[in-house]
DRENKEDREN-830540 format. One record per residue (C-alpha): residue number from 1; residue in one letter; z, y, x. Coordinates in pm, 1 decimal, always signed. Last residue first. Layout:
# DRENKEDREN-830540
@k->NUM, r->A, w->Z, v->Y, u->X
...
This chain:
# DRENKEDREN-830540
@k->417, r->G, w->+13673.2, v->-6747.1, u->+16012.4
@k->416, r->S, w->+13499.9, v->-6782.2, u->+16348.2
@k->415, r->F, w->+13186.5, v->-6995.4, u->+16390.4
@k->414, r->K, w->+13054.0, v->-7150.1, u->+16708.9
@k->413, r->P, w->+13400.3, v->-7127.4, u->+16855.4
@k->412, r->R, w->+13447.9, v->-7048.1, u->+17226.5
@k->411, r->F, w->+13634.1, v->-7336.0, u->+17392.9
@k->410, r->I, w->+13328.6, v->-7455.9, u->+17589.9
@k->409, r->D, w->+13267.1, v->-7109.4, u->+17727.0
@k->408, r->Q, w->+12969.9, v->-7218.8, u->+17944.4
@k->407, r->I, w->+12902.6, v->-7590.8, u->+17942.9
@k->406, r->D, w->+12844.0, v->-7728.9, u->+18294.9
@k->405, r->D, w->+13217.9, v->-7766.8, u->+18359.8
@k->404, r->W, w->+13253.1, v->-7994.5, u->+18057.6
@k->403, r->L, w->+13013.3, v->-8246.0, u->+18208.2
@k->402, r->V, w->+13282.2, v->-8393.6, u->+18433.4
@k->401, r->R, w->+13492.1, v->-8487.2, u->+18127.8
@k->400, r->N, w->+13235.6, v->-8743.1, u->+18013.0
@k->399, r->L, w->+13272.7, v->-8777.7, u->+17634.4
@k->398, r->P, w->+13081.0, v->-8454.6, u->+17588.5
@k->397, r->P, w->+13245.3, v->-8181.0, u->+17376.7
@k->396, r->L, w->+13221.6, v->-8162.8, u->+16995.4
@k->395, r->P, w->+13098.9, v->-7833.6, u->+16856.3
@k->394, r->W, w->+13374.6, v->-7592.2, u->+16744.3
@k->393, r->L, w->+13435.5, v->-7441.1, u->+16399.6
@k->392, r->G, w->+13680.6, v->-7159.7, u->+16330.3
@k->391, r->K, w->+13972.4, v->-7014.3, u->+16140.0
@k->390, r->L, w->+13935.6, v->-7172.5, u->+15793.6
@k->389, r->S, w->+14220.2, v->-7107.4, u->+15550.1
@k->388, r->F, w->+14472.6, v->-7366.8, u->+15438.4
@k->387, r->R, w->+14637.1, v->-7292.3, u->+15105.6
@k->386, r->G, w->+14939.2, v->-7084.3, u->+15012.2
@k->385, r->T, w->+15255.4, v->-7214.1, u->+14850.3
@k->384, r->G, w->+15512.0, v->-7005.7, u->+15034.4
@k->383, r->V, w->+15655.4, v->-7020.4, u->+15384.6
@k->382, r->K, w->+15490.0, v->-7251.4, u->+15634.7
@k->381, r->P, w->+15179.8, v->-7032.9, u->+15639.7
@k->380, r->K, w->+14849.3, v->-7225.8, u->+15646.3
@k->379, r->V, w->+14585.4, v->-7238.6, u->+15921.9
@k->378, r->E, w->+14263.3, v->-7439.3, u->+15944.9
@k->377, r->V, w->+14070.0, v->-7553.2, u->+16253.0
@k->376, r->K, w->+13751.1, v->-7756.3, u->+16214.4
@k->375, r->V, w->+13599.3, v->-7964.4, u->+16495.1
@k->374, r->M, w->+13232.5, v->-8047.0, u->+16446.2
@k->373, r->L, w->+13005.5, v->-8335.6, u->+16345.2
@k->372, r->A, w->+12650.6, v->-8212.6, u->+16302.5
@k->371, r->G, w->+12427.5, v->-8223.9, u->+15994.2
@k->370, r->E, w->+12473.8, v->-7856.7, u->+15911.7
@k->369, r->R, w->+12851.8, v->-7897.5, u->+15914.5
@k->368, r->V, w->+13029.9, v->-8233.9, u->+15924.8
@k->367, r->E, w->+13404.4, v->-8201.9, u->+15966.1
@k->366, r->P, w->+13662.7, v->-8320.4, u->+16215.1
@k->365, r->R, w->+14021.8, v->-8200.8, u->+16167.8
@k->364, r->V, w->+14265.2, v->-7964.3, u->+16334.3
@k->363, r->R, w->+14548.6, v->-7832.7, u->+16116.6
@k->362, r->I, w->+14765.0, v->-7543.6, u->+16235.5
@k->361, r->Y, w->+15067.7, v->-7490.5, u->+16013.6
@k->360, r->N, w->+15209.2, v->-7143.3, u->+16044.9
@k->359, r->S, w->+15544.4, v->-6978.6, u->+16119.1
@k->358, r->R, w->+15628.2, v->-7156.6, u->+16444.6
@k->357, r->D, w->+15261.0, v->-7215.2, u->+16523.5
@k->356, r->D, w->+15204.9, v->-6841.4, u->+16566.7
@k->355, r->I, w->+14845.5, v->-6726.7, u->+16511.1
@k->354, r->G, w->+14774.8, v->-6406.5, u->+16707.7
@k->353, r->R, w->+14425.9, v->-6475.1, u->+16837.7
@k->352, r->G, w->+14559.2, v->-6653.6, u->+17144.6
@k->351, r->K, w->+14712.2, v->-6913.1, u->+16915.9
@k->350, r->V, w->+14365.7, v->-7006.5, u->+16794.6
@k->349, r->E, w->+14241.3, v->-7056.3, u->+17150.9
@k->348, r->E, w->+14554.0, v->-7255.0, u->+17235.5
@k->347, r->R, w->+14484.1, v->-7487.6, u->+16942.7
@k->346, r->V, w->+14124.8, v->-7531.0, u->+17058.7
@k->345, r->G, w->+14244.1, v->-7622.9, u->+17407.4
@k->344, r->N, w->+14487.0, v->-7878.1, u->+17259.2
@k->343, r->V, w->+14199.9, v->-8034.6, u->+17063.4
@k->342, r->F, w->+13981.3, v->-8040.8, u->+17376.6
@k->341, r->E, w->+14249.2, v->-8214.1, u->+17583.9
@k->340, r->M, w->+14315.0, v->-8464.0, u->+17302.4
@k->339, r->M, w->+13952.9, v->-8562.4, u->+17251.3
@k->338, r->E, w->+13930.2, v->-8843.8, u->+17513.3
@k->337, r->R, w->+14244.1, v->-9007.0, u->+17362.5
@k->336, r->P, w->+14075.0, v->-9033.3, u->+17025.3
@k->335, r->W, w->+14225.9, v->-8814.2, u->+16751.4
@k->334, r->H, w->+14463.2, v->-8964.1, u->+16494.6
@k->333, r->F, w->+14456.5, v->-8759.9, u->+16176.7
@k->332, r->S, w->+14781.6, v->-8727.1, u->+15986.5
@k->331, r->P, w->+14928.3, v->-8915.1, u->+15690.6
@k->330, r->F, w->+15145.1, v->-8730.2, u->+15439.7
@k->329, r->Y, w->+15365.5, v->-8971.5, u->+15249.5
@k->328, r->G, w->+15506.4, v->-8888.0, u->+14904.0
@k->327, r->A, w->+15353.8, v->-9176.5, u->+14704.7
@k->326, r->A, w->+15074.2, v->-8953.4, u->+14574.4
@k->325, r->R, w->+14998.1, v->-8861.2, u->+14934.9
@k->324, r->M, w->+14985.1, v->-9229.1, u->+15025.1
@k->323, r->I, w->+14742.7, v->-9311.1, u->+14739.9
@k->322, r->S, w->+14512.7, v->-9019.8, u->+14830.8
@k->321, r->E, w->+14515.4, v->-9122.5, u->+15198.7
@k->320, r->L, w->+14427.9, v->-9480.8, u->+15104.0
@k->319, r->D, w->+14129.1, v->-9362.1, u->+14899.2
@k->318, r->E, w->+14002.1, v->-9141.4, u->+15185.2
@k->317, r->A, w->+14047.4, v->-9418.6, u->+15442.2
@k->316, r->D, w->+13873.5, v->-9671.4, u->+15216.5
@k->315, r->R, w->+13578.3, v->-9434.3, u->+15185.8
@k->314, r->R, w->+13573.6, v->-9377.9, u->+15562.9
@k->313, r->D, w->+13517.0, v->-9740.4, u->+15640.2
@k->312, r->R, w->+13704.9, v->-10062.4, u->+15707.9
@k->311, r->C, w->+14038.8, v->-9888.3, u->+15750.5
@k->310, r->Q, w->+14248.8, v->-9858.9, u->+16068.2
@k->309, r->F, w->+14604.6, v->-9777.6, u->+15954.1
@k->308, r->L, w->+14807.3, v->-9651.2, u->+16251.3
@k->307, r->T, w->+15187.3, v->-9664.4, u->+16257.0
@k->306, r->P, w->+15428.8, v->-9437.3, u->+16442.2
@k->305, r->V, w->+15780.3, v->-9591.9, u->+16434.0
@k->304, r->S, w->+16071.7, v->-9518.7, u->+16203.0
@k->303, r->F, w->+16446.1, v->-9573.0, u->+16178.1
@k->302, r->E, w->+16623.0, v->-9329.2, u->+15943.4
@k->301, r->E, w->+16980.8, v->-9205.4, u->+15911.0
@k->300, r->D, w->+17054.3, v->-8985.4, u->+15613.1
@k->299, r->M, w->+17198.7, v->-8632.8, u->+15625.6
@k->298, r->D, w->+16869.4, v->-8498.8, u->+15485.4
@k->297, r->R, w->+16676.5, v->-8672.2, u->+15763.9
@k->296, r->M, w->+16846.2, v->-8788.7, u->+16083.7
@k->295, r->R, w->+16651.1, v->-8983.8, u->+16349.2
@k->294, r->R, w->+16644.5, v->-9328.4, u->+16511.4
@k->293, r->S, w->+16335.6, v->-9462.2, u->+16683.9
@k->292, r->T, w->+16179.2, v->-9801.1, u->+16616.5
@k->291, r->T, w->+16059.2, v->-10005.3, u->+16910.4
@k->290, r->K, w->+15758.2, v->-10048.4, u->+17138.6
@k->289, r->G, w->+15550.1, v->-9781.5, u->+16968.4
@k->288, r->M, w->+15200.8, v->-9743.5, u->+16820.8
@k->287, r->I, w->+15221.2, v->-10027.1, u->+16563.0
@k->286, r->V, w->+14867.4, v->-10110.0, u->+16444.9
@k->285, r->V, w->+14778.2, v->-10200.6, u->+16084.7
@k->284, r->R, w->+14422.8, v->-10328.7, u->+16033.7
@k->283, r->T, w->+14282.2, v->-10262.5, u->+15688.5
@k->282, r->R, w->+14073.8, v->-10484.6, u->+15458.9
@k->281, r->R, w->+14376.3, v->-10648.8, u->+15291.1
@k->280, r->I, w->+14544.2, v->-10305.8, u->+15285.3
@k->279, r->I, w->+14257.6, v->-10166.4, u->+15072.6
@k->278, r->V, w->+14299.8, v->-10431.8, u->+14800.8
@k->277, r->D, w->+14679.3, v->-10400.5, u->+14796.8
@k->276, r->Y, w->+14661.0, v->-10022.1, u->+14761.0
@k->275, r->A, w->+14408.9, v->-10050.0, u->+14476.6
@k->274, r->R, w->+14653.0, v->-10280.3, u->+14297.0
@k->273, r->K, w->+14949.8, v->-10052.9, u->+14372.3
@k->272, r->D, w->+14776.2, v->-9734.0, u->+14256.6
@k->271, r->D, w->+14828.7, v->-9768.7, u->+13881.4
@k->270, r->E, w->+15191.7, v->-9859.5, u->+13933.0
@k->269, r->A, w->+15251.3, v->-9549.3, u->+14143.5
@k->268, r->C, w->+15321.0, v->-9599.5, u->+14511.1
@k->267, r->F, w->+15671.1, v->-9565.0, u->+14655.1
@k->266, r->S, w->+15734.7, v->-9935.1, u->+14694.5
@k->265, r->R, w->+15389.3, v->-9981.2, u->+14845.2
@k->264, r->V, w->+15480.6, v->-9752.3, u->+15139.8
@k->263, r->K, w->+15794.7, v->-9953.7, u->+15215.3
@k->262, r->T, w->+15618.5, v->-10290.5, u->+15185.6
@k->261, r->I, w->+15342.6, v->-10194.7, u->+15427.7
@k->260, r->T, w->+15591.6, v->-10052.3, u->+15678.6
@k->259, r->K, w->+15826.7, v->-10351.4, u->+15639.4
@k->258, r->R, w->+15550.2, v->-10601.2, u->+15715.8
@k->257, r->V, w->+15414.6, v->-10408.8, u->+16015.7
@k->256, r->M, w->+15761.1, v->-10355.0, u->+16166.8
@k->255, r->E, w->+15852.2, v->-10720.4, u->+16112.6
@k->254, r->R, w->+15533.7, v->-10833.3, u->+16281.8
@k->253, r->R, w->+15598.3, v->-10594.0, u->+16569.8
@k->252, r->D, w->+15946.8, v->-10726.6, u->+16642.4
@k->251, r->E, w->+16115.9, v->-10461.6, u->+16851.9
@k->250, r->T, w->+16379.5, v->-10370.7, u->+16594.7
@k->249, r->V, w->+16625.8, v->-10098.4, u->+16500.5
@k->248, r->R, w->+16697.1, v->-10089.7, u->+16127.9
@k->247, r->E, w->+16593.9, v->-9928.1, u->+15799.2
@k->246, r->I, w->+16214.3, v->-9947.6, u->+15849.8
@k->245, r->D, w->+16180.0, v->-9582.6, u->+15732.9
@k->244, r->V, w->+15817.7, v->-9468.7, u->+15734.0
@k->243, r->D, w->+15798.6, v->-9115.3, u->+15885.4
@k->242, r->L, w->+15510.0, v->-9108.3, u->+16132.9
@k->241, r->L, w->+15204.9, v->-9235.0, u->+15945.2
@k->240, r->K, w->+14858.3, v->-9232.2, u->+16103.6
@k->239, r->L, w->+14532.8, v->-9278.3, u->+15914.5
@k->238, r->A, w->+14204.7, v->-9428.1, u->+16043.2
@k->237, r->C, w->+13840.3, v->-9422.5, u->+15930.7
@k->236, r->Q, w->+13786.7, v->-9074.8, u->+16070.9
@k->235, r->A, w->+13872.3, v->-9217.5, u->+16415.4
@k->234, r->E, w->+13549.5, v->-9419.8, u->+16413.3
@k->233, r->R, w->+13357.7, v->-9104.9, u->+16340.3
@k->232, r->V, w->+13540.5, v->-8937.6, u->+16633.9
@k->231, r->K, w->+13450.8, v->-9222.3, u->+16870.9
@k->230, r->S, w->+13085.0, v->-9215.4, u->+16768.6
@k->229, r->E, w->+13077.3, v->-8838.4, u->+16799.1
@k->228, r->M, w->+13209.0, v->-8869.6, u->+17156.3
@k->227, r->E, w->+12924.8, v->-9108.7, u->+17242.3
@k->226, r->K, w->+12677.7, v->-8867.8, u->+17085.9
@k->225, r->I, w->+12821.3, v->-8588.7, u->+17300.6
@k->224, r->S, w->+12766.5, v->-8806.7, u->+17610.6
@k->223, r->E, w->+12401.1, v->-8859.9, u->+17516.9
@k->222, r->K, w->+12352.9, v->-8489.3, u->+17459.5
@k->221, r->T, w->+12514.2, v->-8410.5, u->+17795.7
@k->220, r->R, w->+12297.5, v->-8665.2, u->+17977.7
@k->219, r->A, w->+11983.3, v->-8525.4, u->+17818.8
@k->218, r->K, w->+12088.6, v->-8171.6, u->+17904.8
@k->217, r->L, w->+12173.7, v->-8272.5, u->+18261.3
@k->216, r->R, w->+11844.2, v->-8457.3, u->+18299.4
@k->215, r->T, w->+11654.1, v->-8153.7, u->+18178.9
@k->214, r->K, w->+11859.6, v->-7923.0, u->+18400.4
@k->213, r->T, w->+11797.4, v->-8147.5, u->+18700.3
@k->212, r->L, w->+11427.1, v->-8170.4, u->+18620.6
@k->211, r->S, w->+11406.5, v->-7793.3, u->+18589.0
@k->210, r->D, w->+11598.4, v->-7746.9, u->+18910.7
@k->209, r->C, w->+11377.3, v->-8002.9, u->+19087.0
@k->208, r->A, w->+11062.5, v->-7841.3, u->+18949.4
@k->207, r->G, w->+11185.7, v->-7501.9, u->+19064.4
@k->206, r->G, w->+11274.8, v->-7639.8, u->+19406.0
@k->205, r->L, w->+10940.8, v->-7818.5, u->+19428.2
@k->204, r->E, w->+10761.3, v->-7496.8, u->+19341.5
@k->203, r->E, w->+10973.2, v->-7302.1, u->+19589.5
@k->202, r->V, w->+10912.9, v->-7567.8, u->+19855.1
@k->201, r->K, w->+10540.7, v->-7555.4, u->+19783.0
@k->200, r->K, w->+10542.1, v->-7178.6, u->+19812.3
@k->199, r->E, w->+10728.5, v->-7206.3, u->+20141.9
@k->198, r->M, w->+10483.4, v->-7472.8, u->+20260.1
@k->197, r->R, w->+10187.4, v->-7253.2, u->+20170.0
@k->196, r->E, w->+10344.2, v->-6966.6, u->+20361.7
@k->195, r->M, w->+10417.2, v->-7196.3, u->+20654.1
@k->194, r->R, w->+10057.0, v->-7316.4, u->+20654.1
@k->193, r->D, w->+9927.2, v->-6961.8, u->+20643.1
@k->192, r->E, w->+10164.5, v->-6862.1, u->+20920.7
@k->191, r->L, w->+10059.8, v->-7166.8, u->+21124.5
@k->190, r->R, w->+9692.7, v->-7095.5, u->+21065.8
@k->189, r->M, w->+9746.4, v->-6734.2, u->+21162.4
@k->188, r->E, w->+9939.9, v->-6845.0, u->+21468.3
@k->187, r->M, w->+9655.8, v->-7082.6, u->+21562.1
@k->186, r->A, w->+9399.4, v->-6806.3, u->+21519.7
@k->185, r->E, w->+9616.8, v->-6571.5, u->+21724.6
@k->184, r->R, w->+9654.9, v->-6834.7, u->+21996.0
@k->183, r->A, w->+9281.7, v->-6905.7, u->+22001.8
@k->182, r->L, w->+9204.5, v->-6536.0, u->+22022.3
@k->181, r->R, w->+9461.8, v->-6488.5, u->+22298.1
@k->180, r->T, w->+9330.9, v->-6788.0, u->+22492.9
@k->179, r->Q, w->+8975.7, v->-6661.4, u->+22454.8
@k->178, r->K, w->+9081.6, v->-6322.3, u->+22586.1
@k->177, r->I, w->+9275.5, v->-6473.2, u->+22875.1
@k->176, r->G, w->+8970.4, v->-6681.6, u->+22964.5
@k->175, r->E, w->+8749.4, v->-6371.7, u->+22948.0
@k->174, r->S, w->+8988.1, v->-6189.2, u->+23180.0
@k->173, r->L, w->+8994.3, v->-6485.1, u->+23417.6
@k->172, r->G, w->+8616.1, v->-6501.9, u->+23419.0
@k->171, r->N, w->+8592.3, v->-6129.8, u->+23479.9
@k->170, r->M, w->+8840.9, v->-6166.5, u->+23765.1
@k->169, r->I, w->+8636.1, v->-6447.5, u->+23919.9
@k->168, r->G, w->+8315.5, v->-6251.6, u->+23882.9
@k->167, r->A, w->+8475.9, v->-5945.9, u->+24040.6
@k->166, r->V, w->+8595.2, v->-6161.1, u->+24331.8
@k->165, r->A, w->+8244.6, v->-6298.8, u->+24383.0
@k->164, r->V, w->+8084.3, v->-5953.7, u->+24356.8
@k->163, r->K, w->+8334.8, v->-5814.5, u->+24606.8
@k->162, r->L, w->+8271.9, v->-6101.6, u->+24847.0
@k->161, r->A, w->+7895.2, v->-6040.6, u->+24821.7
@k->160, r->Q, w->+7959.1, v->-5673.5, u->+24890.2
@k->159, r->M, w->+8176.7, v->-5769.8, u->+25185.7
@k->158, r->S, w->+7893.6, v->-5974.0, u->+25334.4
@k->157, r->N, w->+7642.3, v->-5695.7, u->+25276.0
@k->156, r->A, w->+7877.4, v->-5436.6, u->+25426.1
@k->155, r->M, w->+7938.9, v->-5654.0, u->+25733.4
@k->154, r->A, w->+7567.2, v->-5701.1, u->+25786.9
@k->153, r->E, w->+7512.7, v->-5325.5, u->+25754.4
@k->152, r->R, w->+7815.3, v->-5237.9, u->+25963.4
@k->151, r->L, w->+7739.1, v->-5472.7, u->+26249.6
@k->150, r->E, w->+7534.0, v->-5239.4, u->+26474.0
@k->149, r->A, w->+7759.7, v->-4946.5, u->+26392.7
@k->148, r->P, w->+8064.4, v->-5115.5, u->+26540.2
@k->147, r->V, w->+8340.5, v->-5231.6, u->+26302.0
@k->146, r->A, w->+8622.1, v->-5006.9, u->+26171.5
@k->145, r->A, w->+8417.9, v->-4839.6, u->+25898.1
@k->144, r->V, w->+8338.1, v->-5176.2, u->+25746.4
@k->143, r->A, w->+8707.8, v->-5270.1, u->+25733.0
@k->142, r->E, w->+8807.2, v->-4935.3, u->+25577.2
@k->141, r->D, w->+8530.4, v->-4955.1, u->+25319.0
@k->140, r->I, w->+8623.5, v->-5315.6, u->+25238.4
@k->139, r->G, w->+8991.2, v->-5224.0, u->+25199.1
@k->138, r->R, w->+8904.6, v->-4935.7, u->+24971.0
@k->137, r->V, w->+8680.1, v->-5160.4, u->+24764.1
@k->136, r->L, w->+8951.1, v->-5428.5, u->+24742.7
@k->135, r->R, w->+9207.8, v->-5169.7, u->+24641.9
@k->134, r->N, w->+8981.5, v->-5051.9, u->+24363.3
@k->133, r->E, w->+8906.7, v->-5410.5, u->+24258.0
@k->132, r->V, w->+9276.7, v->-5501.6, u->+24243.8
@k->131, r->E, w->+9351.6, v->-5190.1, u->+24037.1
@k->130, r->E, w->+9069.7, v->-5280.0, u->+23799.9
@k->129, r->F, w->+9198.7, v->-5639.9, u->+23782.4
@k->128, r->I, w->+9540.2, v->-5513.2, u->+23674.6
@k->127, r->Y, w->+9392.6, v->-5290.5, u->+23402.5
@k->126, r->G, w->+9165.5, v->-5570.8, u->+23287.4
@k->125, r->A, w->+9459.7, v->-5814.9, u->+23278.5
@k->124, r->D, w->+9653.0, v->-5575.6, u->+23054.4
@k->123, r->F, w->+9349.8, v->-5549.4, u->+22825.7
@k->122, r->E, w->+9286.7, v->-5924.9, u->+22838.1
@k->121, r->N, w->+9631.2, v->-6001.3, u->+22697.6
@k->120, r->M, w->+9950.6, v->-6091.5, u->+22881.5
@k->119, r->R, w->+10220.0, v->-6273.3, u->+22684.1
@k->118, r->P, w->+10558.9, v->-6137.8, u->+22581.8
@k->117, r->R, w->+10843.7, v->-6392.6, u->+22623.5
@k->116, r->T, w->+10945.1, v->-6539.1, u->+22288.2
@k->115, r->N, w->+10972.3, v->-6897.7, u->+22416.3
@k->114, r->R, w->+11176.8, v->-6799.2, u->+22721.3
@k->113, r->L, w->+11403.6, v->-6572.8, u->+22519.4
@k->112, r->V, w->+11458.4, v->-6851.9, u->+22265.1
@k->111, r->E, w->+11538.2, v->-7097.2, u->+22546.5
@k->110, r->Q, w->+11774.9, v->-6849.6, u->+22710.3
@k->109, r->E, w->+11957.5, v->-6798.6, u->+22379.9
@k->108, r->P, w->+11978.6, v->-7176.0, u->+22322.6
@k->107, r->S, w->+12145.4, v->-7212.1, u->+22666.2
@k->106, r->R, w->+11959.8, v->-7362.6, u->+22953.6
@k->105, r->E, w->+12146.9, v->-7633.8, u->+23141.0
@k->104, r->D, w->+11893.0, v->-7907.9, u->+23063.5
@k->103, r->I, w->+11604.9, v->-7702.9, u->+23203.0
@k->102, r->T, w->+11795.1, v->-7622.0, u->+23522.3
@k->101, r->R, w->+11897.6, v->-7983.7, u->+23558.7
@k->100, r->K, w->+11533.1, v->-8087.7, u->+23534.1
@k->99, r->A, w->+11433.1, v->-7829.7, u->+23796.3
@k->98, r->R, w->+11703.9, v->-7959.1, u->+24032.2
@k->97, r->E, w->+11589.8, v->-8318.0, u->+23975.1
@k->96, r->R, w->+11232.0, v->-8220.1, u->+24047.3
@k->95, r->D, w->+11334.0, v->-8032.5, u->+24362.1
@k->94, r->V, w->+11532.9, v->-8333.4, u->+24484.9
@k->93, r->M, w->+11237.9, v->-8562.4, u->+24415.9
@k->92, r->V, w->+11013.6, v->-8335.2, u->+24621.3
@k->91, r->S, w->+11269.8, v->-8320.1, u->+24903.3
@k->90, r->D, w->+11264.9, v->-8700.8, u->+24933.8
@k->89, r->P, w->+11078.9, v->-8705.7, u->+25263.0
@k->88, r->P, w->+11327.4, v->-8461.0, u->+25419.8
@k->87, r->G, w->+11214.7, v->-8107.5, u->+25484.0
@k->86, r->Q, w->+11007.1, v->-7903.4, u->+25723.9
@k->85, r->P, w->+10861.5, v->-7589.5, u->+25584.8
@k->84, r->I, w->+10504.5, v->-7520.7, u->+25694.8
@k->83, r->P, w->+10489.1, v->-7185.5, u->+25868.2
@k->82, r->R, w->+10220.9, v->-6943.8, u->+25756.7
@k->81, r->A, w->+10014.5, v->-6847.0, u->+26065.0
@k->80, r->P, w->+10040.6, v->-6489.2, u->+26181.3
@k->79, r->T, w->+9707.0, v->-6309.2, u->+26228.8
@k->78, r->T, w->+9726.9, v->-6119.2, u->+26564.3
@k->77, r->E, w->+9610.7, v->-6429.4, u->+26758.2
@k->76, r->M, w->+9295.0, v->-6448.2, u->+26552.8
@k->75, r->T, w->+9200.8, v->-6091.3, u->+26639.8
@k->74, r->E, w->+9269.6, v->-6143.4, u->+27011.4
@k->73, r->Q, w->+9055.1, v->-6455.3, u->+27018.9
@k->72, r->S, w->+8767.4, v->-6256.2, u->+26887.6
@k->71, r->F, w->+8623.0, v->-6269.7, u->+26537.0
@k->70, r->V, w->+8480.0, v->-5921.0, u->+26564.0
@k->69, r->S, w->+8266.2, v->-6044.4, u->+26852.0
@k->68, r->D, w->+8258.3, v->-5848.0, u->+27184.7
@k->67, r->T, w->+7964.6, v->-5631.9, u->+27284.5
@k->66, r->G, w->+7724.1, v->-5712.1, u->+27575.3
@k->65, r->D, w->+7405.5, v->-5669.3, u->+27373.5
@k->64, r->D, w->+7305.7, v->-6033.7, u->+27425.1
@k->63, r->R, w->+7646.8, v->-6152.8, u->+27313.0
@k->62, r->D, w->+7905.3, v->-6296.4, u->+27545.7
@k->61, r->A, w->+8074.0, v->-6624.0, u->+27462.9
@k->60, r->G, w->+8451.0, v->-6587.6, u->+27475.2
@k->59, r->A, w->+8504.3, v->-6632.7, u->+27098.8
@k->58, r->F, w->+8283.1, v->-6938.5, u->+27073.1
@k->57, r->R, w->+8429.1, v->-7118.3, u->+27375.5
@k->56, r->G, w->+8778.9, v->-6993.9, u->+27304.3
@k->55, r->V, w->+8767.3, v->-7131.8, u->+26951.4
@k->54, r->E, w->+8654.8, v->-7471.2, u->+27078.8
@k->53, r->E, w->+8915.4, v->-7471.1, u->+27357.5
@k->52, r->E, w->+9189.4, v->-7369.6, u->+27114.0
@k->51, r->P, w->+9088.6, v->-7647.7, u->+26873.6
@k->50, r->R, w->+9106.6, v->-7912.5, u->+27145.4
@k->49, r->R, w->+8789.8, v->-8110.3, u->+27201.7
@k->48, r->S, w->+8777.7, v->-8469.2, u->+27093.7
@k->47, r->V, w->+8668.9, v->-8762.1, u->+27315.2
@k->46, r->G, w->+8584.5, v->-9089.4, u->+27140.2
@k->45, r->R, w->+8213.2, v->-9029.6, u->+27140.9
@k->44, r->S, w->+8108.4, v->-8780.3, u->+27406.9
@k->43, r->K, w->+8180.5, v->-8413.8, u->+27353.5
@k->42, r->G, w->+8391.4, v->-8350.3, u->+27666.5
@k->41, r->N, w->+8158.8, v->-8089.1, u->+27815.8
@k->40, r->A, w->+8051.2, v->-8316.3, u->+28103.7
@k->39, r->R, w->+8000.1, v->-8606.8, u->+27868.5
@k->38, r->N, w->+7790.6, v->-8388.7, u->+27644.7
@k->37, r->A, w->+7582.2, v->-8276.4, u->+27943.1
@k->36, r->Q, w->+7523.3, v->-8638.4, u->+28040.9
@k->35, r->N, w->+7420.8, v->-8717.5, u->+27687.5
@k->34, r->K, w->+7180.1, v->-8423.4, u->+27692.1
@k->33, r->G, w->+7029.1, v->-8538.0, u->+28022.8
@k->32, r->R, w->+6960.6, v->-8879.1, u->+27877.3
@k->31, r->T, w->+6813.1, v->-8730.7, u->+27567.0
@k->30, r->S, w->+6592.5, v->-8504.1, u->+27766.9
@k->29, r->V, w->+6648.1, v->-8127.7, u->+27785.6
@k->28, r->G, w->+6378.3, v->-7922.2, u->+27625.0
@k->27, r->G, w->+6002.6, v->-7897.5, u->+27660.7
@k->26, r->G, w->+5908.5, v->-8156.7, u->+27394.7
@k->25, r->G, w->+6121.5, v->-8048.0, u->+27110.0
@k->24, r->R, w->+6486.8, v->-8020.1, u->+27013.6
@k->23, r->G, w->+6766.9, v->-7799.9, u->+27143.2
@k->22, r->T, w->+7132.9, v->-7873.2, u->+27069.0
@k->21, r->S, w->+7294.9, v->-7843.2, u->+27411.2
@k->20, r->E, w->+7049.8, v->-7584.7, u->+27540.8
@k->19, r->L, w->+7061.2, v->-7396.4, u->+27211.8
@k->18, r->L, w->+7434.2, v->-7358.1, u->+27247.5
@k->17, r->P, w->+7394.4, v->-7249.9, u->+27611.2
@k->16, r->N, w->+7177.9, v->-6955.4, u->+27505.9
@k->15, r->E, w->+6939.4, v->-6855.7, u->+27787.8
@k->14, r->T, w->+6635.3, v->-7001.8, u->+27633.1
@k->13, r->G, w->+6317.8, v->-7175.7, u->+27757.7
@k->12, r->G, w->+6451.4, v->-7528.3, u->+27706.1
@k->11, r->G, w->+6232.2, v->-7633.0, u->+27420.1
@k->10, r->R, w->+6206.6, v->-7547.3, u->+27051.1
@k->9, r->W, w->+6255.1, v->-7172.0, u->+27089.4
@k->8, r->S, w->+6042.9, v->-7153.1, u->+27406.0
@k->7, r->G, w->+5780.1, v->-7372.4, u->+27254.4
@k->6, r->Q, w->+5769.5, v->-7151.3, u->+26951.2
@k->5, r->S, w->+5752.8, v->-6844.5, u->+27173.2
@k->4, r->A, w->+5466.6, v->-6995.7, u->+27365.4
@k->3, r->R, w->+5295.5, v->-7105.0, u->+27043.8
@k->2, r->S, w->+5304.7, v->-6748.7, u->+26921.7
@k->1, r->M, w->+5508.5, v->-6621.2, u->+26625.6
């Protein structure tokens, strides 16, 4: 470039009004003249030019070749501007409240559907982006073909740069979707693995809890059975008489005790009276009724009351039972109150096997078998002089009635005769 052309470009040797107003150099318009020109054009400080005037100045400027610009005023006027909605100042708060109400009013089904909505992956995004790129290329080709030949090359280069930029953005979005999918899948795998481990842990804890519960239940049942054994062993040291004639109606317990002891002693053999007296001194006599009851026996009137003889130990109970039987009294066994339901259940079990209590005696007694205290049931016909025969042996139940439900077939005998 020659110095003349440089001076022309730097100075005022140009026909372009823009360069006249913005030119620099020695041969151009002076600073004072430039300020005057700015004042004339309305560009002085404090004076702003209207947007339509600025656009009209650039759009109406003629080019050197005499053709109109593609960014003409007519082109801009054909592009509709997006209207800005006018609303009250608190419209944003209203929208937020409406959105919050919408979230609160969702049903559980809508929430599940919203959370399980299918997500887009990079393959779907790639297909969409390919369609966008194809339409963009067609639009670029159509736009380039519509401009004059002199501007097609520049227009094509600009559109190509736009295409590359859009393609880069879409590739970045596709890669972001891919990374999001991979991260989500990894997180879901970790969650599934964690849930699987938690399920296994819950199963292990459930098994341990069941085992611990069963262990505790067994220990509690054994302890309750031992408590029942203690009560039954204590009951083995007692005898109950039902048919001692006191000879009159009375409510005086001391008189009933005294007459019962005297009445039984009067029927004892002479050799047994001394042993009877010794055992009675160590025995507690308990009257089990409030008053004597009247009944007829062999056309004679009798007044009796159930009486319990609580001996010191089982040996005294056995000796006292032998003395009473020799005297014509037949004492019975007095079961603890907690055992009565089980004893009645055992009787019903024996009756269900065809044993009739109207023609047979059913005797239920405790007995030690194989080191364990059990319930023994024996049967004897009422007619004839037969002996009692064994019908079955049952383990003792727990003292706590609640634990009976945890024992399967509690009334099934361990041994059947």
